[in-house]
N, C-alpha and C positions, 0 to 999 in steps of 0.2 A: 506476555507473548502475543504476537500478531502474525496473521497470515495474510499476505497480499495476494489475492486471487484475481488475476486479470485474464484468466484463460477463456472467459466466455463473454466479456463485456465489449469487445471491439465491434461485433456485428450483432445488432439487436433484431428482435422480432422473428427469431428462428424457431423457438419452442412452441409446440402445439399446446402444451399445458405448462403452468408455472412450475410444477414439480418435475418437469423433464429437464434434468440438469446433467445427466451422465453422458459425457462425450458427445456433445451436441454437434451434429453434422453441419459443416459450414461455419463453425465458430472461428473467431480470430482474436488475437491479443488486442487489448485496448490500452488506454493510457495507464501507466503504473508508476510507482515510486514516489507518489505525492506524500507530503508530510501530513500527519494527523494533527499537528499543532506545534507551535514554537516552544522552545525551552527557555526563551528569554522572558523572565518574569516581569519586565517593564513594558512588554508589548501589549497593545490594546486587546488582542484576541488571546492572551495567555490563558491556558487551561492548566490548573495545578497538576493534573495527571501527567502532563508532559515534562514536569520538573522533578518527578520522583527519582529516587536513587537508581531504579532499574530502567529508566528511560534513556534513549539515545540522545546524546548531547554533543555539540549544539544541533538544534533542529530549526528549520525556517518556519515561517508562518504556514498555517494549514493550507493545503492545496498547492504549495510551491514544490518544485522538484527538489528532492533531497538526494544528491549524487552520492554523498558519503554513506548514507543509509543503504542505498541501492548496492553500492560496492560491498558493504558489509553482508548484505543478504546473499550476494554471489559468493563471497569468501566462505560463508557459513552454510551454504546449501548442502543438503543431504538428500540424494547423492550429489556429489560435487559436479560442477560444470566442466 
């Protein structure tokens, strides 16, 4: 399982202390939906964790936008959008 939390990474330098994470005033969404790694076992940057039975496939190289995964997250959101 994975949680993609982009709720506080769009605007940096707002927290007075590192552990001030709750509902940070002025926070904004940052980039999200990036792949953790490719499911293509022939790729140079292949990580075997991305090829396991419970991994989302196909997935692009790490850091690339993964539209299909993003759409799955929206479909499976609880509560739904």
